[in-house]
PDB file of N, CA, C and O in Angstrom:
ATOM      1  N   MET A   1       0.815  -1.198   0.000  1.00  0.00           N
ATOM      2  CA  MET A   1       0.000   0.000   0.000  1.00  0.00           C
ATOM      3  C   MET A   1       0.856   1.260   0.000  1.00  0.00           C
ATOM      4  O   MET A   1       0.455   2.286  -0.549  1.00  0.00           O
ATOM      5  N   ALA A   2       2.027   1.185   0.611  1.00  0.00           N
ATOM      6  CA  ALA A   2       2.883   2.375   0.667  1.00  0.00           C
ATOM      7  C   ALA A   2       3.289   2.810  -0.738  1.00  0.00           C
ATOM      8  O   ALA A   2       3.331   4.006  -1.028  1.00  0.00           O
ATOM      9  N   GLY A   3       3.583   1.862  -1.601  1.00  0.00           N
ATOM     10  CA  GLY A   3       3.946   2.192  -2.971  1.00  0.00           C
ATOM     11  C   GLY A   3       2.814   2.875  -3.713  1.00  0.00           C
ATOM     12  O   GLY A   3       3.051   3.740  -4.556  1.00  0.00           O
ATOM     13  N   ASN A   4       1.593   2.494  -3.404  1.00  0.00           N
ATOM     14  CA  ASN A   4       0.439   3.104  -4.055  1.00  0.00           C
ATOM     15  C   ASN A   4       0.242   4.548  -3.610  1.00  0.00           C
ATOM     16  O   ASN A   4      -0.069   5.416  -4.425  1.00  0.00           O
ATOM     17  N   VAL A   5       0.421   4.799  -2.334  1.00  0.00           N
ATOM     18  CA  VAL A   5       0.195   6.137  -1.798  1.00  0.00           C
ATOM     19  C   VAL A   5       1.326   7.084  -2.191  1.00  0.00           C
ATOM     20  O   VAL A   5       1.081   8.201  -2.648  1.00  0.00           O
ATOM     21  N   ILE A   6       2.555   6.633  -2.012  1.00  0.00           N
ATOM     22  CA  ILE A   6       3.710   7.505  -2.233  1.00  0.00           C
ATOM     23  C   ILE A   6       3.872   7.861  -3.706  1.00  0.00           C
ATOM     24  O   ILE A   6       4.197   9.002  -4.034  1.00  0.00           O
ATOM     25  N   LEU A   7       3.655   6.918  -4.576  1.00  0.00           N
ATOM     26  CA  LEU A   7       4.015   7.116  -5.981  1.00  0.00           C
ATOM     27  C   LEU A   7       2.823   7.309  -6.912  1.00  0.00           C
ATOM     28  O   LEU A   7       2.949   7.108  -8.119  1.00  0.00           O
ATOM     29  N   GLN A   8       1.682   7.691  -6.376  1.00  0.00           N
ATOM     30  CA  GLN A   8       0.500   7.872  -7.207  1.00  0.00           C
ATOM     31  C   GLN A   8       0.661   9.047  -8.166  1.00  0.00           C
ATOM     32  O   GLN A   8       0.357   8.919  -9.352  1.00  0.00           O
ATOM     33  N   VAL A   9       1.126  10.168  -7.678  1.00  0.00           N
ATOM     34  CA  VAL A   9       1.276  11.354  -8.523  1.00  0.00           C
ATOM     35  C   VAL A   9       2.363  11.160  -9.582  1.00  0.00           C
ATOM     36  O   VAL A   9       2.124  11.486 -10.744  1.00  0.00           O
ATOM     37  N   PRO A  10       3.555  10.641  -9.231  1.00  0.00           N
ATOM     38  CA  PRO A  10       4.561  10.449 -10.284  1.00  0.00           C
ATOM     39  C   PRO A  10       4.112   9.511 -11.401  1.00  0.00           C
ATOM     40  O   PRO A  10       4.425   9.745 -12.568  1.00  0.00           O
ATOM     41  N   ILE A  11       3.387   8.461 -11.056  1.00  0.00           N
ATOM     42  CA  ILE A  11       2.906   7.542 -12.084  1.00  0.00           C
ATOM     43  C   ILE A  11       1.865   8.241 -12.962  1.00  0.00           C
ATOM     44  O   ILE A  11       1.849   8.032 -14.175  1.00  0.00           O
ATOM     45  N   GLY A  12       1.003   9.061 -12.373  1.00  0.00           N
ATOM     46  CA  GLY A  12       0.026   9.817 -13.160  1.00  0.00           C
ATOM     47  C   GLY A  12       0.693  10.793 -14.112  1.00  0.00           C
ATOM     48  O   GLY A  12       0.252  10.960 -15.249  1.00  0.00           O
ATOM     49  N   LEU A  13       1.752  11.435 -13.648  1.00  0.00           N
ATOM     50  CA  LEU A  13       2.488  12.359 -14.507  1.00  0.00           C
ATOM     51  C   LEU A  13       3.165  11.615 -15.658  1.00  0.00           C
ATOM     52  O   LEU A  13       3.186  12.100 -16.789  1.00  0.00           O
ATOM     53  N   LEU A  14       3.716  10.440 -15.365  1.00  0.00           N
ATOM     54  CA  LEU A  14       4.321   9.630 -16.430  1.00  0.00           C
ATOM     55  C   LEU A  14       3.274   9.183 -17.442  1.00  0.00           C
ATOM     56  O   LEU A  14       3.547   9.138 -18.641  1.00  0.00           O
ATOM     57  N   ALA A  15       2.077   8.854 -16.964  1.00  0.00           N
ATOM     58  CA  ALA A  15       1.001   8.440 -17.871  1.00  0.00           C
ATOM     59  C   ALA A  15       0.596   9.585 -18.785  1.00  0.00           C
ATOM     60  O   ALA A  15       0.327   9.377 -19.968  1.00  0.00           O
ATOM     61  N   ASP A  16       0.554  10.792 -18.236  1.00  0.00           N
ATOM     62  CA  ASP A  16       0.211  11.956 -19.062  1.00  0.00           C
ATOM     63  C   ASP A  16       1.298  12.261 -20.082  1.00  0.00           C
ATOM     64  O   ASP A  16       1.006  12.693 -21.197  1.00  0.00           O
ATOM     65  N   ARG A  17       2.526  12.042 -19.708  1.00  0.00           N
ATOM     66  CA  ARG A  17       3.640  12.385 -20.582  1.00  0.00           C
ATOM     67  C   ARG A  17       3.881  11.343 -21.672  1.00  0.00           C
ATOM     68  O   ARG A  17       4.066  11.703 -22.835  1.00  0.00           O
ATOM     69  N   TYR A  18       3.883  10.066 -21.318  1.00  0.00           N
ATOM     70  CA  TYR A  18       4.248   9.016 -22.267  1.00  0.00           C
ATOM     71  C   TYR A  18       3.060   8.230 -22.820  1.00  0.00           C
ATOM     72  O   TYR A  18       3.233   7.430 -23.740  1.00  0.00           O
ATOM     73  N   GLY A  19       1.880   8.437 -22.288  1.00  0.00           N
ATOM     74  CA  GLY A  19       0.692   7.728 -22.761  1.00  0.00           C
ATOM     75  C   GLY A  19       0.306   6.604 -21.820  1.00  0.00           C
ATOM     76  O   GLY A  19       1.156   5.931 -21.236  1.00  0.00           O
ATOM     77  N   ARG A  20      -0.981   6.424 -21.691  1.00  0.00           N
ATOM     78  CA  ARG A  20      -1.484   5.411 -20.753  1.00  0.00           C
ATOM     79  C   ARG A  20      -1.220   3.992 -21.235  1.00  0.00           C
ATOM     80  O   ARG A  20      -0.936   3.109 -20.426  1.00  0.00           O
ATOM     81  N   ARG A  21      -1.307   3.765 -22.522  1.00  0.00           N
ATOM     82  CA  ARG A  21      -1.050   2.416 -23.047  1.00  0.00           C
ATOM     83  C   ARG A  21       0.401   1.999 -22.840  1.00  0.00           C
ATOM     84  O   ARG A  21       0.684   0.857 -22.480  1.00  0.00           O
ATOM     85  N   THR A  22       1.305   2.924 -23.069  1.00  0.00           N
ATOM     86  CA  THR A  22       2.723   2.633 -22.861  1.00  0.00           C
ATOM     87  C   THR A  22       2.999   2.328 -21.397  1.00  0.00           C
ATOM     88  O   THR A  22       3.686   1.358 -21.077  1.00  0.00           O
ATOM     89  N   LEU A  23       2.465   3.152 -20.514  1.00  0.00           N
ATOM     90  CA  LEU A  23       2.688   2.933 -19.093  1.00  0.00           C
ATOM     91  C   LEU A  23       1.996   1.662 -18.614  1.00  0.00           C
ATOM     92  O   LEU A  23       2.500   0.980 -17.721  1.00  0.00           O
ATOM     93  N   LEU A  24       0.859   1.344 -19.195  1.00  0.00           N
ATOM     94  CA  LEU A  24       0.181   0.092 -18.854  1.00  0.00           C
ATOM     95  C   LEU A  24       1.068  -1.099 -19.191  1.00  0.00           C
ATOM     96  O   LEU A  24       1.179  -2.029 -18.392  1.00  0.00           O
ATOM     97  N   GLY A  25       1.696  -1.087 -20.353  1.00  0.00           N
ATOM     98  CA  GLY A  25       2.605  -2.167 -20.736  1.00  0.00           C
ATOM     99  C   GLY A  25       3.807  -2.259 -19.825  1.00  0.00           C
ATOM    100  O   GLY A  25       4.223  -3.356 -19.450  1.00  0.00           O
ATOM    101  N   ILE A  26       4.374  -1.110 -19.461  1.00  0.00           N
ATOM    102  CA  ILE A  26       5.538  -1.105 -18.566  1.00  0.00           C
ATOM    103  C   ILE A  26       5.163  -1.645 -17.192  1.00  0.00           C
ATOM    104  O   ILE A  26       5.898  -2.450 -16.619  1.00  0.00           O
ATOM    105  N   CYS A  27       4.022  -1.206 -16.662  1.00  0.00           N
ATOM    106  CA  CYS A  27       3.590  -1.682 -15.346  1.00  0.00           C
ATOM    107  C   CYS A  27       3.254  -3.170 -15.371  1.00  0.00           C
ATOM    108  O   CYS A  27       3.536  -3.884 -14.408  1.00  0.00           O
ATOM    109  N   ALA A  28       2.657  -3.639 -16.454  1.00  0.00           N
ATOM    110  CA  ALA A  28       2.342  -5.068 -16.565  1.00  0.00           C
ATOM    111  C   ALA A  28       3.626  -5.896 -16.621  1.00  0.00           C
ATOM    112  O   ALA A  28       3.717  -6.945 -15.982  1.00  0.00           O
ATOM    113  N   ALA A  29       4.608  -5.434 -17.376  1.00  0.00           N
ATOM    114  CA  ALA A  29       5.887  -6.153 -17.449  1.00  0.00           C
ATOM    115  C   ALA A  29       6.591  -6.152 -16.097  1.00  0.00           C
ATOM    116  O   ALA A  29       7.149  -7.168 -15.682  1.00  0.00           O
ATOM    117  N   ALA A  30       6.566  -5.009 -15.412  1.00  0.00           N
ATOM    118  CA  ALA A  30       7.198  -4.932 -14.098  1.00  0.00           C
ATOM    119  C   ALA A  30       6.479  -5.814 -13.083  1.00  0.00           C
ATOM    120  O   ALA A  30       7.112  -6.362 -12.181  1.00  0.00           O
ATOM    121  N   SER A  31       5.165  -5.956 -13.223  1.00  0.00           N
ATOM    122  CA  SER A  31       4.414  -6.826 -12.318  1.00  0.00           C
ATOM    123  C   SER A  31       4.756  -8.298 -12.538  1.00  0.00           C
ATOM    124  O   SER A  31       4.648  -9.109 -11.619  1.00  0.00           O
ATOM    125  N   CYS A  32       5.162  -8.633 -13.743  1.00  0.00           N
ATOM    126  CA  CYS A  32       5.557 -10.018 -14.031  1.00  0.00           C
ATOM    127  C   CYS A  32       6.984 -10.305 -13.579  1.00  0.00           C
ATOM    128  O   CYS A  32       7.279 -11.396 -13.091  1.00  0.00           O
ATOM    129  N   VAL A  33       7.856  -9.335 -13.742  1.00  0.00           N
ATOM    130  CA  VAL A  33       9.267  -9.526 -13.401  1.00  0.00           C
ATOM    131  C   VAL A  33       9.505  -9.330 -11.904  1.00  0.00           C
ATOM    132  O   VAL A  33      10.425  -9.927 -11.345  1.00  0.00           O
ATOM    133  N   GLY A  34       8.700  -8.515 -11.260  1.00  0.00           N
ATOM    134  CA  GLY A  34       8.883  -8.203  -9.844  1.00  0.00           C
ATOM    135  C   GLY A  34       8.949  -9.406  -8.919  1.00  0.00           C
ATOM    136  O   GLY A  34       9.862  -9.480  -8.097  1.00  0.00           O
ATOM    137  N   PRO A  35       8.019 -10.354  -9.016  1.00  0.00           N
ATOM    138  CA  PRO A  35       8.106 -11.526  -8.136  1.00  0.00           C
ATOM    139  C   PRO A  35       9.380 -12.355  -8.369  1.00  0.00           C
ATOM    140  O   PRO A  35       9.897 -12.967  -7.434  1.00  0.00           O
ATOM    141  N   LEU A  36       9.872 -12.375  -9.581  1.00  0.00           N
ATOM    142  CA  LEU A  36      11.120 -13.097  -9.834  1.00  0.00           C
ATOM    143  C   LEU A  36      12.288 -12.422  -9.128  1.00  0.00           C
ATOM    144  O   LEU A  36      13.169 -13.094  -8.592  1.00  0.00           O
ATOM    145  N   ALA A  37      12.293 -11.087  -9.130  1.00  0.00           N
ATOM    146  CA  ALA A  37      13.349 -10.357  -8.437  1.00  0.00           C
ATOM    147  C   ALA A  37      13.191 -10.485  -6.922  1.00  0.00           C
ATOM    148  O   ALA A  37      14.187 -10.506  -6.198  1.00  0.00           O
ATOM    149  N   ALA A  38      11.960 -10.569  -6.439  1.00  0.00           N
ATOM    150  CA  ALA A  38      11.722 -10.693  -5.000  1.00  0.00           C
ATOM    151  C   ALA A  38      12.211 -12.034  -4.473  1.00  0.00           C
ATOM    152  O   ALA A  38      12.616 -12.131  -3.315  1.00  0.00           O
ATOM    153  N   ALA A  39      12.179 -13.057  -5.297  1.00  0.00           N
ATOM    154  CA  ALA A  39      12.633 -14.379  -4.851  1.00  0.00           C
ATOM    155  C   ALA A  39      14.107 -14.355  -4.476  1.00  0.00           C
ATOM    156  O   ALA A  39      14.518 -15.066  -3.559  1.00  0.00           O
ATOM    157  N   ASP A  40      14.901 -13.561  -5.157  1.00  0.00           N
ATOM    158  CA  ASP A  40      16.318 -13.469  -4.832  1.00  0.00           C
ATOM    159  C   ASP A  40      16.576 -12.666  -3.564  1.00  0.00           C
ATOM    160  O   ASP A  40      17.619 -12.838  -2.933  1.00  0.00           O
ATOM    161  N   GLN A  41      15.662 -11.806  -3.184  1.00  0.00           N
ATOM    162  CA  GLN A  41      15.863 -10.897  -2.063  1.00  0.00           C
ATOM    163  C   GLN A  41      15.190 -11.359  -0.774  1.00  0.00           C
ATOM    164  O   GLN A  41      15.156 -10.599   0.194  1.00  0.00           O
ATOM    165  N   LEU A  42      14.663 -12.560  -0.729  1.00  0.00           N
ATOM    166  CA  LEU A  42      13.923 -13.017   0.452  1.00  0.00           C
ATOM    167  C   LEU A  42      14.783 -13.045   1.709  1.00  0.00           C
ATOM    168  O   LEU A  42      14.267 -12.817   2.803  1.00  0.00           O
ATOM    169  N   ALA A  43      16.056 -13.314   1.589  1.00  0.00           N
ATOM    170  CA  ALA A  43      16.921 -13.396   2.761  1.00  0.00           C
ATOM    171  C   ALA A  43      17.325 -12.021   3.290  1.00  0.00           C
ATOM    172  O   ALA A  43      17.692 -11.901   4.459  1.00  0.00           O
ATOM    173  N   LEU A  44      17.266 -10.992   2.462  1.00  0.00           N
ATOM    174  CA  LEU A  44      17.686  -9.650   2.860  1.00  0.00           C
ATOM    175  C   LEU A  44      16.470  -8.745   3.038  1.00  0.00           C
ATOM    176  O   LEU A  44      15.936  -8.210   2.067  1.00  0.00           O
ATOM    177  N   ALA A  45      16.041  -8.581   4.283  1.00  0.00           N
ATOM    178  CA  ALA A  45      14.840  -7.786   4.547  1.00  0.00           C
ATOM    179  C   ALA A  45      15.019  -6.334   4.124  1.00  0.00           C
ATOM    180  O   ALA A  45      14.065  -5.704   3.668  1.00  0.00           O
ATOM    181  N   ALA A  46      16.221  -5.795   4.267  1.00  0.00           N
ATOM    182  CA  ALA A  46      16.454  -4.397   3.901  1.00  0.00           C
ATOM    183  C   ALA A  46      16.288  -4.182   2.401  1.00  0.00           C
ATOM    184  O   ALA A  46      15.861  -3.108   1.979  1.00  0.00           O
ATOM    185  N   ALA A  47      16.613  -5.168   1.603  1.00  0.00           N
ATOM    186  CA  ALA A  47      16.463  -5.049   0.154  1.00  0.00           C
ATOM    187  C   ALA A  47      15.066  -5.462  -0.306  1.00  0.00           C
ATOM    188  O   ALA A  47      14.612  -5.045  -1.371  1.00  0.00           O
ATOM    189  N   LEU A  48      14.391  -6.275   0.491  1.00  0.00           N
ATOM    190  CA  LEU A  48      13.078  -6.786   0.092  1.00  0.00           C
ATOM    191  C   LEU A  48      11.992  -5.724   0.182  1.00  0.00           C
ATOM    192  O   LEU A  48      11.134  -5.658  -0.698  1.00  0.00           O
ATOM    193  N   TRP A  49      12.002  -4.894   1.218  1.00  0.00           N
ATOM    194  CA  TRP A  49      10.934  -3.919   1.397  1.00  0.00           C
ATOM    195  C   TRP A  49      10.848  -2.902   0.269  1.00  0.00           C
ATOM    196  O   TRP A  49       9.748  -2.661  -0.228  1.00  0.00           O
ATOM    197  N   PRO A  50      11.955  -2.288  -0.165  1.00  0.00           N
ATOM    198  CA  PRO A  50      11.836  -1.364  -1.304  1.00  0.00           C
ATOM    199  C   PRO A  50      11.330  -2.061  -2.568  1.00  0.00           C
ATOM    200  O   PRO A  50      10.595  -1.469  -3.358  1.00  0.00           O
ATOM    201  N   LEU A  51      11.725  -3.311  -2.753  1.00  0.00           N
ATOM    202  CA  LEU A  51      11.256  -4.062  -3.920  1.00  0.00           C
ATOM    203  C   LEU A  51       9.758  -4.315  -3.831  1.00  0.00           C
ATOM    204  O   LEU A  51       9.052  -4.219  -4.835  1.00  0.00           O
ATOM    205  N   LEU A  52       9.266  -4.638  -2.637  1.00  0.00           N
ATOM    206  CA  LEU A  52       7.829  -4.874  -2.475  1.00  0.00           C
ATOM    207  C   LEU A  52       7.023  -3.595  -2.666  1.00  0.00           C
ATOM    208  O   LEU A  52       5.899  -3.645  -3.166  1.00  0.00           O
ATOM    209  N   ILE A  53       7.581  -2.451  -2.277  1.00  0.00           N
ATOM    210  CA  ILE A  53       6.896  -1.183  -2.501  1.00  0.00           C
ATOM    211  C   ILE A  53       6.760  -0.933  -3.996  1.00  0.00           C
ATOM    212  O   ILE A  53       5.691  -0.540  -4.464  1.00  0.00           O
ATOM    213  N   ARG A  54       7.825  -1.156  -4.744  1.00  0.00           N
ATOM    214  CA  ARG A  54       7.764  -0.952  -6.196  1.00  0.00           C
ATOM    215  C   ARG A  54       6.822  -1.960  -6.850  1.00  0.00           C
ATOM    216  O   ARG A  54       6.088  -1.608  -7.773  1.00  0.00           O
ATOM    217  N   LEU A  55       6.834  -3.200  -6.386  1.00  0.00           N
ATOM    218  CA  LEU A  55       5.960  -4.228  -6.953  1.00  0.00           C
ATOM    219  C   LEU A  55       4.493  -3.884  -6.716  1.00  0.00           C
ATOM    220  O   LEU A  55       3.667  -4.045  -7.614  1.00  0.00           O
ATOM    221  N   GLY A  56       4.166  -3.414  -5.522  1.00  0.00           N
ATOM    222  CA  GLY A  56       2.788  -3.007  -5.226  1.00  0.00           C
ATOM    223  C   GLY A  56       2.347  -1.838  -6.077  1.00  0.00           C
ATOM    224  O   GLY A  56       1.197  -1.772  -6.510  1.00  0.00           O
ATOM    225  N   ARG A  57       3.259  -0.921  -6.314  1.00  0.00           N
ATOM    226  CA  ARG A  57       2.953   0.235  -7.150  1.00  0.00           C
ATOM    227  C   ARG A  57       2.590  -0.205  -8.558  1.00  0.00           C
ATOM    228  O   ARG A  57       1.592   0.251  -9.116  1.00  0.00           O
ATOM    229  N   HIS A  58       3.384  -1.079  -9.127  1.00  0.00           N
ATOM    230  CA  HIS A  58       3.137  -1.503 -10.503  1.00  0.00           C
ATOM    231  C   HIS A  58       1.868  -2.348 -10.618  1.00  0.00           C
ATOM    232  O   HIS A  58       1.126  -2.226 -11.592  1.00  0.00           O
ATOM    233  N   SER A  59       1.622  -3.193  -9.638  1.00  0.00           N
ATOM    234  CA  SER A  59       0.453  -4.069  -9.703  1.00  0.00           C
ATOM    235  C   SER A  59      -0.847  -3.277  -9.695  1.00  0.00           C
ATOM    236  O   SER A  59      -1.759  -3.575 -10.467  1.00  0.00           O
ATOM    237  N   VAL A  60      -0.941  -2.287  -8.844  1.00  0.00           N
ATOM    238  CA  VAL A  60      -2.173  -1.493  -8.764  1.00  0.00           C
ATOM    239  C   VAL A  60      -2.290  -0.552  -9.958  1.00  0.00           C
ATOM    240  O   VAL A  60      -3.400  -0.259 -10.403  1.00  0.00           O
ATOM    241  N   ARG A  61      -1.177  -0.081 -10.477  1.00  0.00           N
ATOM    242  CA  ARG A  61      -1.221   0.829 -11.614  1.00  0.00           C
ATOM    243  C   ARG A  61      -1.759   0.153 -12.869  1.00  0.00           C
ATOM    244  O   ARG A  61      -2.313   0.827 -13.737  1.00  0.00           O
ATOM    245  N   VAL A  62      -1.611  -1.144 -12.981  1.00  0.00           N
ATOM    246  CA  VAL A  62      -2.195  -1.859 -14.120  1.00  0.00           C
ATOM    247  C   VAL A  62      -3.712  -1.661 -14.108  1.00  0.00           C
ATOM    248  O   VAL A  62      -4.304  -1.354 -15.142  1.00  0.00           O
ATOM    249  N   LEU A  63      -4.331  -1.831 -12.962  1.00  0.00           N
ATOM    250  CA  LEU A  63      -5.775  -1.630 -12.835  1.00  0.00           C
ATOM    251  C   LEU A  63      -6.152  -0.175 -13.092  1.00  0.00           C
ATOM    252  O   LEU A  63      -7.098   0.100 -13.830  1.00  0.00           O
ATOM    253  N   GLN A  64      -5.428   0.745 -12.496  1.00  0.00           N
ATOM    254  CA  GLN A  64      -5.785   2.151 -12.640  1.00  0.00           C
ATOM    255  C   GLN A  64      -5.597   2.656 -14.062  1.00  0.00           C
ATOM    256  O   GLN A  64      -6.411   3.441 -14.548  1.00  0.00           O
ATOM    257  N   GLN A  65      -4.546   2.225 -14.733  1.00  0.00           N
ATOM    258  CA  GLN A  65      -4.348   2.646 -16.120  1.00  0.00           C
ATOM    259  C   GLN A  65      -5.410   2.027 -17.020  1.00  0.00           C
ATOM    260  O   GLN A  65      -5.850   2.658 -17.981  1.00  0.00           O
ATOM    261  N   GLY A  66      -5.826   0.803 -16.723  1.00  0.00           N
ATOM    262  CA  GLY A  66      -6.903   0.181 -17.486  1.00  0.00           C
ATOM    263  C   GLY A  66      -8.212   0.938 -17.346  1.00  0.00           C
ATOM    264  O   GLY A  66      -8.941   1.118 -18.322  1.00  0.00           O
ATOM    265  N   ILE A  67      -8.509   1.378 -16.137  1.00  0.00           N
ATOM    266  CA  ILE A  67      -9.723   2.162 -15.912  1.00  0.00           C
ATOM    267  C   ILE A  67      -9.631   3.508 -16.630  1.00  0.00           C
ATOM    268  O   ILE A  67     -10.617   3.975 -17.199  1.00  0.00           O
ATOM    269  N   ALA A  68      -8.463   4.126 -16.606  1.00  0.00           N
ATOM    270  CA  ALA A  68      -8.278   5.399 -17.304  1.00  0.00           C
ATOM    271  C   ALA A  68      -8.462   5.216 -18.812  1.00  0.00           C
ATOM    272  O   ALA A  68      -9.041   6.076 -19.475  1.00  0.00           O
ATOM    273  N   LEU A  69      -7.978   4.113 -19.345  1.00  0.00           N
ATOM    274  CA  LEU A  69      -8.156   3.844 -20.775  1.00  0.00           C
ATOM    275  C   LEU A  69      -9.627   3.621 -21.123  1.00  0.00           C
ATOM    276  O   LEU A  69     -10.088   4.060 -22.177  1.00  0.00           O
ATOM    277  N   LEU A  70     -10.358   2.948 -20.251  1.00  0.00           N
ATOM    278  CA  LEU A  70     -11.800   2.776 -20.475  1.00  0.00           C
ATOM    279  C   LEU A  70     -12.508   4.128 -20.498  1.00  0.00           C
ATOM    280  O   LEU A  70     -13.404   4.354 -21.312  1.00  0.00           O
ATOM    281  N   GLY A  71     -12.099   5.029 -19.594  1.00  0.00           N
ATOM    282  CA  GLY A  71     -12.692   6.354 -19.563  1.00  0.00           C
ATOM    283  C   GLY A  71     -12.413   7.150 -20.824  1.00  0.00           C
ATOM    284  O   GLY A  71     -13.227   7.982 -21.225  1.00  0.00           O
ATOM    285  N   GLU A  72     -11.263   6.902 -21.460  1.00  0.00           N
ATOM    286  CA  GLU A  72     -10.942   7.592 -22.713  1.00  0.00           C
ATOM    287  C   GLU A  72     -11.726   7.019 -23.892  1.00  0.00           C
ATOM    288  O   GLU A  72     -12.083   7.758 -24.810  1.00  0.00           O
ATOM    289  N   GLU A  73     -11.993   5.736 -23.881  1.00  0.00           N
ATOM    290  CA  GLU A  73     -12.619   5.060 -25.014  1.00  0.00           C
ATOM    291  C   GLU A  73     -14.127   5.242 -25.072  1.00  0.00           C
ATOM    292  O   GLU A  73     -14.704   5.310 -26.157  1.00  0.00           O
ATOM    293  N   PHE A  74     -14.765   5.322 -23.916  1.00  0.00           N
ATOM    294  CA  PHE A  74     -16.228   5.351 -23.868  1.00  0.00           C
ATOM    295  C   PHE A  74     -16.727   6.659 -23.287  1.00  0.00           C
ATOM    296  O   PHE A  74     -16.050   7.287 -22.474  1.00  0.00           O
ATOM    297  N   ALA A  75     -17.905   7.062 -23.706  1.00  0.00           N
ATOM    298  CA  ALA A  75     -18.538   8.261 -23.151  1.00  0.00           C
ATOM    299  C   ALA A  75     -19.001   7.975 -21.731  1.00  0.00           C
ATOM    300  O   ALA A  75     -19.202   6.818 -21.362  1.00  0.00           O
ATOM    301  N   VAL A  76     -19.167   9.014 -20.944  1.00  0.00           N
ATOM    302  CA  VAL A  76     -19.567   8.855 -19.554  1.00  0.00           C
ATOM    303  C   VAL A  76     -20.908   8.132 -19.450  1.00  0.00           C
ATOM    304  O   VAL A  76     -21.127   7.351 -18.524  1.00  0.00           O
ATOM    305  N   GLU A  77     -21.795   8.391 -20.393  1.00  0.00           N
ATOM    306  CA  GLU A  77     -23.123   7.759 -20.350  1.00  0.00           C
ATOM    307  C   GLU A  77     -23.042   6.246 -20.568  1.00  0.00           C
ATOM    308  O   GLU A  77     -23.913   5.508 -20.106  1.00  0.00           O
ATOM    309  N   ASP A  78     -22.004   5.781 -21.266  1.00  0.00           N
ATOM    310  CA  ASP A  78     -21.873   4.361 -21.572  1.00  0.00           C
ATOM    311  C   ASP A  78     -21.212   3.569 -20.456  1.00  0.00           C
ATOM    312  O   ASP A  78     -21.289   2.341 -20.452  1.00  0.00           O
ATOM    313  N   LEU A  79     -20.562   4.241 -19.506  1.00  0.00           N
ATOM    314  CA  LEU A  79     -19.887   3.560 -18.402  1.00  0.00           C
ATOM    315  C   LEU A  79     -20.892   3.225 -17.312  1.00  0.00           C
ATOM    316  O   LEU A  79     -21.823   3.996 -17.082  1.00  0.00           O
ATOM    317  N   PRO A  80     -20.724   2.082 -16.628  1.00  0.00           N
ATOM    318  CA  PRO A  80     -21.655   1.733 -15.561  1.00  0.00           C
ATOM    319  C   PRO A  80     -21.544   2.699 -14.391  1.00  0.00           C
ATOM    320  O   PRO A  80     -20.452   3.148 -14.045  1.00  0.00           O
ATOM    321  N   ALA A  81     -22.667   3.008 -13.797  1.00  0.00           N
ATOM    322  CA  ALA A  81     -22.705   3.897 -12.633  1.00  0.00           C
ATOM    323  C   ALA A  81     -23.085   3.088 -11.402  1.00  0.00           C
ATOM    324  O   ALA A  81     -23.582   1.966 -11.509  1.00  0.00           O
ATOM    325  N   GLN A  82     -22.852   3.654 -10.267  1.00  0.00           N
ATOM    326  CA  GLN A  82     -23.126   2.938  -9.028  1.00  0.00           C
ATOM    327  C   GLN A  82     -24.557   2.835  -8.745  1.00  0.00           C
ATOM    328  O   GLN A  82     -24.945   2.256  -7.730  1.00  0.00           O
TER     329      GLN A  82
END
């Protein structure tokens, strides 16, 4: 959760600058590679926590960028409401 809170604005700025589809691909790739990198760091708690923060950031950003892309593709009237 810390990665989501701390890095929400920088990820949004990157999405505005480089495009949501590009950032979605980068976050999806990082979400796949992150657990592989975490496996090597299990013995070192000091190195594991920063990696888990980055992994959490990328995992949630996949969902958020997907929702942002849906908002760009469809009109507000076509999106489901609560």
